[in-house]
C-alpha positions as a printed NumPy array, in Angstrom:
array([[ 20.765,  43.283,  24.304],
       [ 24.255,  44.053,  22.798],
       [ 25.89 ,  47.389,  22.798],
       [ 27.547,  49.29 ,  19.926],
       [ 29.996,  52.482,  20.117],
       [ 29.146,  55.07 ,  17.711],
       [ 32.149,  57.559,  17.308],
       [ 32.922,  59.093,  20.73 ],
       [ 29.359,  59.108,  21.805],
       [ 27.297,  56.948,  24.077],
       [ 26.756,  53.148,  23.505],
       [ 23.64 ,  52.255,  21.538],
       [ 21.691,  49.235,  22.56 ],
       [ 20.661,  46.855,  19.653],
       [ 18.139,  44.121,  20.538],
       [ 19.07 ,  40.684,  19.438],
       [ 16.66 ,  38.648,  17.591],
       [ 15.817,  35.525,  19.241],
       [ 14.31 ,  32.816,  17.064],
       [ 11.107,  31.361,  18.776],
       [ 11.236,  27.654,  19.648],
       [  8.316,  25.968,  17.83 ],
       [  6.168,  23.72 ,  20.128],
       [  4.86 ,  20.41 ,  18.891],
       [  1.489,  18.879,  19.842],
       [  1.163,  16.816,  23.013],
       [ -2.291,  15.976,  22.655],
       [ -4.511,  13.963,  20.076],
       [ -7.659,  15.868,  19.021],
       [ -6.559,  18.619,  21.672],
       [ -7.951,  16.378,  24.35 ],
       [ -6.098,  12.79 ,  24.667],
       [ -2.436,  13.019,  25.801],
       [  0.133,  11.464,  23.513],
       [  2.789,   9.281,  25.309],
       [  5.869,  11.217,  25.708],
       [  7.917,   8.962,  23.865],
       [  5.677,   8.999,  20.85 ],
       [  5.624,  12.889,  20.645],
       [  7.267,  14.302,  17.742],
       [ 10.958,  15.627,  18.426],
       [ 12.967,  16.784,  15.338],
       [ 16.117,  16.541,  17.256],
       [ 15.509,  12.923,  18.102],
       [ 13.751,  11.221,  15.334],
       [ 11.56 ,   8.103,  16.259],
       [ 13.293,   4.682,  15.707],
       [ 11.418,   2.586,  13.231],
       [ 12.128,  -0.986,  14.486],
       [ 10.909,  -4.437,  13.409],
       [  8.444,  -4.463,  16.227],
       [  6.865,  -1.331,  15.141],
       [  6.979,  -2.526,  11.562],
       [  5.169,  -5.719,  12.449],
       [  2.523,  -3.858,  14.35 ],
       [  1.787,  -1.863,  11.106],
       [  1.292,  -5.376,   9.375],
       [ -0.929,  -6.637,  12.18 ],
       [ -3.089,  -3.472,  11.905],
       [ -3.378,  -3.862,   8.038],
       [ -4.364,  -7.486,   8.281],
       [ -7.299,  -6.819,  10.619],
       [ -8.618,  -3.745,   9.19 ],
       [ -8.67 ,  -4.644,   5.533],
       [-10.327,  -7.868,   6.518],
       [-13.575,  -5.806,   6.893],
       [-13.898,  -5.79 ,   3.247],
       [-14.017,  -9.733,   2.949],
       [-15.835, -11.137,   5.939],
       [-19.231, -10.777,   4.209],
       [-18.017, -13.049,   1.256],
       [-18.53 , -16.441,   2.804],
       [-21.584, -15.416,   4.785],
       [-23.976, -14.409,   1.965],
       [-26.11 , -17.449,   2.308],
       [-26.309, -16.966,   6.157],
       [-27.304, -13.292,   5.517],
       [-30.189, -14.304,   3.355],
       [-31.542, -16.723,   6.046],
       [-31.189, -14.322,   8.669],
       [-32.626, -11.35 ,   7.005],
       [-35.224, -13.662,   5.168],
       [-34.43 , -12.37 ,   1.668],
       [-33.253, -13.81 ,  -1.564],
       [-29.751, -14.396,  -2.652],
       [-30.061, -11.624,  -5.242],
       [-30.67 ,  -9.038,  -2.561],
       [-27.797, -10.031,  -0.327],
       [-25.412, -10.255,  -3.291],
       [-25.286,  -6.407,  -3.149],
       [-23.465,  -6.53 ,   0.103],
       [-19.798,  -7.363,  -1.228],
       [-20.343,  -4.779,  -4.058],
       [-21.263,  -1.971,  -1.5  ],
       [-18.314,  -2.528,   0.778],
       [-16.02 ,  -2.361,  -2.145],
       [-17.709,   0.853,  -3.501],
       [-17.185,   2.157,   0.026],
       [-13.655,   1.289,  -0.104],
       [-13.275,   2.925,  -3.525],
       [-14.804,   6.206,  -2.059],
       [-12.38 ,   5.991,   0.972],
       [ -9.349,   5.593,  -1.477],
       [-10.326,   8.63 ,  -3.487],
       [-11.445,  10.915,  -0.465],
       [ -9.755,   9.882,   2.702],
       [ -6.412,   8.231,   1.885],
       [ -4.994,  11.46 ,   0.307],
       [ -5.451,  13.146,   3.719],
       [ -2.29 ,  11.228,   4.85 ],
       [ -0.318,  14.151,   2.867],
       [ -2.32 ,  16.993,   4.691],
       [ -3.013,  15.945,   8.39 ],
       [ -1.202,  14.373,  11.15 ],
       [ -1.494,  10.661,  10.527],
       [ -1.561,   9.394,  13.996],
       [ -4.798,  11.209,  14.57 ],
       [ -6.187,  10.096,  11.208],
       [ -5.42 ,   6.392,  11.863],
       [ -6.955,   6.592,  15.314],
       [-10.014,   8.386,  13.942],
       [-10.467,   5.712,  11.221],
       [-10.213,   2.707,  13.501],
       [-12.612,   4.378,  16.057],
       [-15.066,   4.884,  13.179],
       [-14.743,   1.51 ,  11.778],
       [-15.354,  -0.195,  15.127],
       [-18.346,   1.881,  15.493],
       [-19.736,   0.736,  12.144],
       [-18.934,  -2.815,  12.876],
       [-20.892,  -2.679,  16.249],
       [-23.863,  -1.605,  14.034],
       [-23.241,  -4.539,  11.547],
       [-23.188,  -7.101,  14.444],
       [-26.362,  -5.91 ,  16.18 ],
       [-28.816,  -4.668,  13.164],
       [-31.626,  -6.863,  12.176],
       [-32.483,  -4.786,   9.149],
       [-31.055,  -5.503,   5.763],
       [-31.187,  -1.812,   4.525],
       [-29.17 ,  -0.677,   7.682],
       [-26.766,  -3.368,   7.152],
       [-26.055,  -2.456,   3.625],
       [-25.726,   1.237,   4.617],
       [-23.222,   0.296,   7.398],
       [-21.402,  -1.945,   5.094],
       [-20.797,   0.835,   2.76 ],
       [-19.536,   3.176,   5.542],
       [-17.323,   0.479,   6.747],
       [-15.787,   0.179,   3.417],
       [-15.244,   3.997,   3.398],
       [-13.391,   3.749,   6.816],
       [-11.128,   0.763,   5.841],
       [ -8.354,   2.744,   4.45 ],
       [ -6.012,   2.51 ,   7.535],
       [ -3.579,   0.367,   5.545],
       [ -3.274,   2.973,   2.903],
       [ -2.245,   5.551,   5.617],
       [  0.252,   3.141,   7.304],
       [  2.044,   2.206,   4.008],
       [  3.233,   5.691,   3.047],
       [  4.013,   6.287,   6.809],
       [  6.188,   3.184,   6.796],
       [  8.046,   4.593,   3.864],
       [  8.535,   7.853,   5.71 ],
       [  9.766,   6.207,   8.939],
       [ 12.102,   3.481,   7.514],
       [ 15.553,   4.43 ,   6.276],
       [ 16.055,   4.357,   2.64 ],
       [ 18.107,   1.132,   2.697],
       [ 15.296,  -0.471,   4.546],
       [ 12.36 ,   0.966,   2.825],
       [ 11.395,  -2.098,   0.67 ],
       [ 11.618,  -4.372,   3.603],
       [  9.394,  -2.122,   5.625],
       [  6.877,  -1.888,   2.773],
       [  6.843,  -5.744,   2.202],
       [  5.794,  -6.351,   5.874],
       [  2.799,  -3.872,   5.636],
       [  1.892,  -5.263,   2.155],
       [  2.097,  -8.917,   3.485],
       [ -0.277,  -7.952,   6.371],
       [ -2.553,  -6.233,   3.793],
       [ -2.645,  -9.617,   1.596],
       [ -2.866, -11.838,   4.571],
       [ -5.93 ,  -9.981,   5.788],
       [ -7.598, -10.544,   2.304],
       [ -7.089, -14.38 ,   2.56 ],
       [ -7.465, -14.869,   6.26 ],
       [-10.756, -12.813,   6.455],
       [-12.616, -15.429,   4.262],
       [-11.186, -18.388,   6.211],
       [-12.136, -17.099,   9.664],
       [-15.591, -15.852,   8.347],
       [-16.407, -19.249,   6.95 ],
       [-15.267, -21.13 ,   9.887],
       [-16.908, -19.129,  12.599],
       [-20.137, -18.654,  10.445],
       [-20.239, -22.347,   9.972],
       [-20.06 , -23.431,  13.691],
       [-21.751, -20.256,  15.23 ],
       [-23.788, -17.429,  13.872],
       [-22.506, -14.878,  11.379],
       [-22.886, -12.083,  13.941],
       [-19.997, -13.742,  15.994],
       [-17.674, -12.916,  12.928],
       [-18.422,  -9.141,  13.508],
       [-18.049,  -9.507,  17.329],
       [-14.667, -10.988,  16.56 ],
       [-13.781,  -8.139,  14.228],
       [-14.893,  -5.59 ,  16.916],
       [-12.37 ,  -7.401,  19.291],
       [ -9.319,  -7.358,  16.893],
       [ -9.916,  -3.857,  15.708],
       [ -9.953,  -2.731,  19.435],
       [ -6.571,  -4.295,  19.83 ],
       [ -5.336,  -2.32 ,  16.685],
       [ -6.83 ,   0.765,  18.333],
       [ -4.872,   0.284,  21.601],
       [ -1.851,  -0.762,  19.65 ],
       [ -2.1  ,   2.377,  17.584],
       [ -2.439,   4.648,  20.698],
       [  0.56 ,   3.029,  22.501],
       [  2.911,   2.548,  19.48 ],
       [  2.168,   4.996,  16.676],
       [  4.479,   7.981,  16.52 ],
       [  3.11 ,  11.477,  16.   ],
       [  4.49 ,  13.309,  13.108],
       [  3.496,  16.72 ,  11.823],
       [  1.616,  17.754,   8.532],
       [  3.567,  17.402,   5.56 ],
       [  1.913,  20.042,   3.302],
       [  0.518,  22.979,   5.423],
       [  0.385,  25.199,   2.443],
       [ -2.099,  22.91 ,   0.35 ],
       [ -5.938,  22.633,   0.666],
       [ -7.807,  19.341,   0.478],
       [ -8.954,  20.189,  -3.03 ],
       [ -5.459,  20.993,  -4.007],
       [ -4.452,  17.722,  -2.607],
       [ -7.13 ,  15.974,  -4.668],
       [ -6.13 ,  17.955,  -7.887],
       [ -2.524,  17.138,  -7.534],
       [ -3.29 ,  13.438,  -7.175],
       [ -5.02 ,  13.664, -10.43 ],
       [ -2.207,  15.543, -11.903],
       [  0.385,  12.852, -10.8  ],
       [ -1.949,  10.249, -12.371],
       [ -1.782,  11.715, -15.959],
       [  1.672,  13.625, -16.045],
       [  4.18 ,  11.156, -14.436],
       [  5.485,   8.675, -16.829],
       [  6.627,   6.272, -13.999],
       [  3.249,   6.419, -12.11 ],
       [  1.39 ,   5.808, -15.446],
       [  3.828,   2.838, -16.257],
       [  3.499,   1.2  , -12.907],
       [ -0.298,   1.906, -12.835],
       [ -0.63 ,   0.106, -16.208],
       [  1.38 ,  -2.824, -15.015],
       [ -0.363,  -2.99 , -11.727],
       [ -4.015,  -3.115, -13.454],
       [ -2.628,  -5.944, -15.652],
       [ -1.102,  -7.853, -12.825],
       [ -3.974,  -7.493, -10.523],
       [ -6.382,  -8.631, -13.16 ],
       [ -4.278, -12.001, -13.545],
       [ -4.069, -12.621,  -9.785],
       [ -7.687, -11.945,  -9.245],
       [ -8.713, -13.919, -12.103],
       [ -6.656, -16.953, -10.951],
       [ -8.127, -17.004,  -7.469],
       [-11.686, -16.473,  -8.534],
       [-11.788, -19.049, -11.167],
       [ -9.766, -21.545,  -8.969],
       [-13.16 , -22.535,  -7.23 ],
       [-14.648, -23.423, -10.781],
       [-11.461, -25.355, -11.766],
       [-11.11 , -27.464,  -8.49 ],
       [-14.86 , -28.141,  -8.106],
       [-15.289, -29.455, -11.606],
       [-13.603, -32.366, -13.555],
       [-11.132, -33.962, -13.155],
       [-10.76 , -32.834,  -9.398],
       [-14.236, -32.562,  -7.843],
       [-12.797, -31.199,  -4.681],
       [-15.11 , -30.339,  -1.672],
       [-15.562, -26.659,  -0.572],
       [-13.38 , -27.387,   2.476],
       [-10.321, -28.762,   0.262],
       [-10.609, -25.877,  -2.082],
       [-10.466, -23.591,   0.969],
       [ -7.132, -25.244,   1.951],
       [ -5.506, -23.912,  -1.151],
       [ -5.846, -20.397,   0.552],
       [ -3.032, -21.751,   3.017],
       [ -0.793, -22.243,   0.163],
       [ -1.455, -18.5  ,  -0.762],
       [ -0.789, -17.609,   2.888],
       [  2.519, -19.31 ,   2.886],
       [  3.391, -17.251,  -0.274],
       [  2.591, -14.049,   1.473],
       [  4.575, -14.969,   4.531],
       [  7.674, -15.32 ,   2.139],
       [  7.159, -11.623,   1.168],
       [  9.248,  -9.853,   3.978],
       [ 12.279, -12.025,   2.91 ],
       [ 11.796, -10.873,  -0.845],
       [ 11.614,  -7.373,   0.478],
       [ 15.241,  -7.663,   1.829],
       [ 16.386,  -8.824,  -1.546],
       [ 14.675,  -5.8  ,  -3.165],
       [ 16.539,  -3.492,  -0.932],
       [ 19.859,  -4.608,  -2.485],
       [ 18.646,  -4.251,  -6.079],
       [ 17.463,  -1.195,  -8.213],
       [ 13.779,  -1.543,  -7.893],
       [ 13.387,  -1.852, -11.742],
       [ 15.275,  -5.09 , -11.756],
       [ 13.234,  -6.384,  -8.862],
       [ 10.157,  -5.809, -10.839],
       [ 11.532,  -7.514, -13.917],
       [ 12.483, -10.806, -11.842],
       [  9.128, -10.866, -10.065],
       [  7.17 , -10.237, -13.301],
       [  9.239, -12.987, -14.986],
       [  8.238, -15.373, -12.122],
       [  4.547, -14.36 , -12.53 ],
       [  4.962, -15.477, -16.156],
       [  6.584, -18.773, -15.396],
       [  3.927, -19.596, -12.685],
       [  1.251, -18.5  , -15.28 ],
       [  2.812, -20.808, -17.788],
       [  2.756, -23.868, -15.556],
       [ -0.929, -23.25 , -14.798],
       [ -1.639, -22.901, -18.55 ],
       [  0.134, -26.062, -19.346],
       [ -1.219, -28.461, -16.602],
       [ -3.595, -26.579, -14.256],
       [ -6.595, -28.682, -15.448],
       [ -4.529, -31.91 , -15.575],
       [ -2.427, -32.227, -12.405],
       [ -3.068, -30.597,  -9.071],
       [  0.613, -30.113,  -8.534],
       [  0.591, -27.476, -11.138],
       [ -2.036, -25.676,  -9.21 ],
       [ -0.166, -25.843,  -6.107],
       [  2.956, -24.469,  -7.891],
       [  1.095, -21.629,  -9.397],
       [ -0.605, -20.72 ,  -6.207],
       [  2.59 , -20.362,  -4.395],
       [  4.491, -18.702,  -7.38 ],
       [  1.867, -16.146,  -8.134],
       [  1.483, -15.05 ,  -4.453],
       [  5.167, -14.662,  -3.913],
       [  5.82 , -12.967,  -7.171],
       [  2.888, -10.623,  -7.009],
       [  3.937,  -9.384,  -3.596],
       [  7.498,  -8.716,  -4.79 ],
       [  6.225,  -7.032,  -7.889],
       [  3.965,  -4.806,  -5.852],
       [  6.668,  -3.975,  -3.256],
       [  9.243,  -3.083,  -5.81 ],
       [  6.862,  -0.893,  -7.869],
       [  5.513,   0.85 ,  -4.723],
       [  9.225,   1.459,  -3.509],
       [  9.91 ,   3.074,  -7.028],
       [  6.728,   5.343,  -7.08 ],
       [  7.008,   6.498,  -3.429],
       [ 10.427,   7.731,  -4.109],
       [  9.038,  10.309,  -6.436],
       [  7.958,  12.775,  -3.723],
       [  8.158,  12.117,   0.036],
       [  5.668,  14.935,   0.411],
       [  3.166,  13.169,  -1.71 ],
       [  3.38 ,   9.511,  -0.686],
       [ -0.194,   9.179,   0.442],
       [ -1.496,  10.414,  -2.964],
       [  1.075,   8.363,  -4.966],
       [  0.121,   5.183,  -3.092],
       [ -3.734,   5.898,  -3.384],
       [ -3.119,   6.057,  -7.334],
       [ -1.433,   2.672,  -7.058],
       [ -4.176,   1.067,  -4.854],
       [ -6.942,   2.415,  -7.401],
       [ -5.023,   0.816, -10.196],
       [ -4.926,  -2.368,  -8.243],
       [ -8.67 ,  -2.021,  -7.567],
       [ -9.372,  -1.556, -11.422],
       [ -7.574,  -4.745, -12.146],
       [ -9.479,  -6.547,  -9.477],
       [-12.733,  -5.637, -11.123],
       [-11.313,  -6.55 , -14.467],
       [ -9.976,  -9.917, -13.561],
       [-13.122, -10.94 , -11.864],
       [-15.574,  -9.998, -14.569],
       [-13.454, -10.913, -17.682],
       [-11.709, -14.188, -16.091],
       [-15.125, -15.618, -15.023],
       [-16.701, -14.863, -18.265],
       [-13.821, -16.351, -20.27 ],
       [-13.561, -19.458, -17.96 ],
       [-17.236, -20.168, -18.084],
       [-17.632, -19.907, -21.868],
       [-14.363, -21.279, -23.12 ],
       [-12.736, -23.219, -20.152],
       [ -9.761, -22.981, -17.903],
       [ -7.102, -23.15 , -20.494],
       [ -8.549, -20.233, -22.634],
       [ -8.652, -18.119, -19.364],
       [ -5.213, -18.885, -18.333],
       [ -3.934, -18.179, -21.842],
       [ -5.468, -14.822, -21.757],
       [ -3.756, -14.167, -18.335],
       [ -0.5  , -15.456, -19.743],
       [ -0.85 , -12.928, -22.527],
       [ -1.354, -10.22 , -19.928],
       [  1.857, -11.338, -18.112],
       [  3.688, -10.847, -21.295],
       [  2.161,  -7.324, -21.767],
       [  3.467,  -6.359, -18.318],
       [  7.088,  -7.185, -19.262],
       [  6.712,  -5.23 , -22.623],
       [  5.387,  -2.174, -20.575],
       [  8.209,  -2.431, -18.109],
       [ 10.858,  -2.741, -20.891],
       [  9.764,   0.861, -22.296],
       [ 11.604,   2.665, -19.506],
       [ 15.12 ,   1.493, -18.309],
       [ 16.215,   1.178, -14.644],
       [ 17.54 ,   4.734, -14.517],
       [ 15.323,   6.433, -16.986],
       [ 14.928,  10.078, -15.947],
       [ 11.892,  10.967, -14.096],
       [ 10.027,  13.129, -16.857],
       [ 11.195,  10.806, -19.761],
       [  8.466,   8.494, -21.136],
       [ 10.845,   6.084, -22.91 ],
       [ 14.536,   5.304, -23.046],
       [ 17.643,   3.924, -21.14 ],
       [ 19.505,   6.737, -20.163],
       [ 21.538,   6.246, -16.977],
       [ 22.959,   2.771, -17.708],
       [ 21.953,  -0.648, -16.699],
       [ 23.599,  -1.055, -13.332],
       [ 21.446,  -3.362, -11.037],
       [ 23.135,  -3.03 ,  -7.69 ],
       [ 21.642,  -0.241,  -5.536],
       [ 24.73 ,   0.287,  -3.539],
       [ 26.948,   0.96 ,  -6.654],
       [ 24.302,   3.584,  -7.734],
       [ 24.194,   5.174,  -4.484],
       [ 28.182,   5.498,  -4.44 ],
       [ 28.117,   6.945,  -7.898],
       [ 25.446,   9.708,  -6.855],
       [ 27.485,  10.568,  -3.651],
       [ 30.54 ,  10.846,  -5.759],
       [ 28.797,  13.124,  -8.168],
       [ 27.45 ,  15.322,  -5.398],
       [ 30.87 ,  15.494,  -3.727],
       [ 32.207,  16.786,  -6.99 ],
       [ 29.47 ,  19.249,  -7.468],
       [ 30.156,  20.65 ,  -4.026],
       [ 33.841,  20.994,  -4.739],
       [ 33.096,  22.603,  -8.144],
       [ 30.836,  25.031,  -6.446],
       [ 33.273,  25.868,  -3.749],
       [ 35.852,  26.604,  -6.441],
       [ 33.546,  28.911,  -8.333],
       [ 33.068,  30.903,  -5.06 ],
       [ 36.773,  31.168,  -4.587],
       [ 37.203,  32.378,  -8.15 ],
       [ 34.665,  34.86 ,  -7.631],
       [ 35.954,  36.215,  -4.498],
       [ 39.472,  36.587,  -5.897],
       [ 37.98 ,  38.58 ,  -8.99 ],
       [ 36.194,  40.845,  -6.628],
       [ 39.443,  41.382,  -4.761],
       [ 41.248,  42.125,  -7.952],
       [ 38.519,  44.647,  -9.007],
       [ 38.706,  46.371,  -5.602],
       [ 42.548,  46.829,  -5.808]])
């Protein structure tokens, strides 16, 4: 209480308003204690170091792998369930359909709920479904669980926007590149692990292995994943979904990046899908084992990704996208010129396409996630959906063109799509205003440091101008009062 003298009378007590201190959650799901060092503290933000960043990459690798374990095991499935190849061919389609549902309906929840809880729940759910896959002896049950596993396998799409939130702006591209490297490594390594394990043991051992590595992911998430509050308390789930659709049709940058992503993903997928046909036929006639080793070249390209992320952090993202897309064009040109003649061209294309594709995706993701920190999960979901559309196009169109017209016609089509990407990118300059569809306003400066210095300089001038206006206003009021 404070006291105020009124005239010559008694002092009047005036209560002081005390601002309530907000308490933050200390338990997951209201039951499981959160380690104290991981509890949210707005005064002391959590440090996002390289170890935590690498753990995000590890989690992405061994959760997204759930989508691809089944692909080398289809023959084993047909024998085990005593069904035809046609019946088991539905399994890869079902897991991808489930993943699409998860992208649309679950990944936007990253903008609505506490992400630590969401990740823990998704990993637990995925482990439960994988246990079912490992033990069931009924094909229909296996197919249903495959679909549900795909729905739950969106953990990387929660971790990627979270990494963008946790990392400082000058390290955002590096942080995203580590998570994306883990994601792409999971796509490649899943097929290798499943093929090797399934060849020497039973296909069920692949899913037992998956249960084990996902359990490590769950333990790591509980012990390392920091808790952060909800970002959009004022939105409902359906408002989040509606706003995601709105971003997809009203934001020029999102639409531009989505179009490039579709074309780039189609080229990348087409290359890897038709590579088996190319290397298995004339003039190479390689065995399945040797063809599989080309995946190691792709893995090497993926591992280079984090180093590319550091370079992207120094550039304006538009230029990083331009360089990466140019490298995609060159790699595709090498494949078009000599892919069916000399195996060295295939190796160069494998490495170049993997490095460039990852660098391109990191730079484009960095640009799009900078639109709104409160909507990063929705924006990331749009990018992954565009990637998914490109994969479907690349698989179907690439295979059909290769079978009907040969490797060079297929490669020429993909080369044309690489040129198309550059043309779409050049429609908007590196500093084009957010709501502009075309143009080069803002100049052509490529160094991010210089751009940030200019923005800080303008911000400082704006503050000084604002202070001057306040002084003038106060002086005017004084003159009027005289």
